[in-house]
N, C-alpha and C positions, 0 to 999 in steps of 0.2 A: 358694579355687576358685571358679568360676561352675558352676552348675548347667547342667548339658548342655541340659535343656530351656527354660532361660531363653536360653542362647548362640544356641540355634535359633531362639527365636523373635525374638531379637536381628538374626540374620542374615535372619530373613524381612522383616521391617519396613525393614533396611537395603536390601534387594532393592527392595521398594517403594518405597522413596522415591526410588533410582536411577531406576527406570522412570518415576517421576513427573516426575525431572526432564528426561528425555530427551524424554518427551510434550511439556513444557512447553516447552523448547528448540526443539523441533519446529514447535508452533505460534507463535512468536514467528517463528521465520524465515518461516513461510506468512505471518504477519500481514504481516511487514516487507514481503515481495515484492509482496503485494497491495497496499499503499501505493503500491509504486514504479511498478507497471503502472497504478494509478490515475491517479496524477499525470501520468504519460506520456501517458496514451490521452485522459484528459479535462481536464485543467488546464493543459498547456500548448498545446493545440490553442484552448483559451478565450482565451488570451492572446495568440495571433496573430490571433484574430478581432479583441480589440480594438484591434489597430492596423490591419487589413486593413479592416474595414468602413469607417471615417471615409475611407480614400483612395478606395474603391469609390463612395461616397456624393459624396466630390467630382468625381471622373470623371463619376459618371452627372449631377450638376447643371451640371457646365460643357459637356456635350454636350447637354442641355436649352438652356442659356443661348445656346449659340451656334448652336441649329438656329432659333433663332425662338421658339419654343412658349411 
């Protein structure tokens, strides 16, 4: 039979391990959603600008060349 004091210590360690696991999962989820928001708010607009800026430059230069400047 296991010593009651040893059993209590094992239960305490098990409870602390469960709490650490829950904290790690919470942190993992937080970091995941932070990454998703970062991609949505920064990376996707930069990709859009990579396509929009050449179009604006083309329009601007065509207006300038058409005006005879």
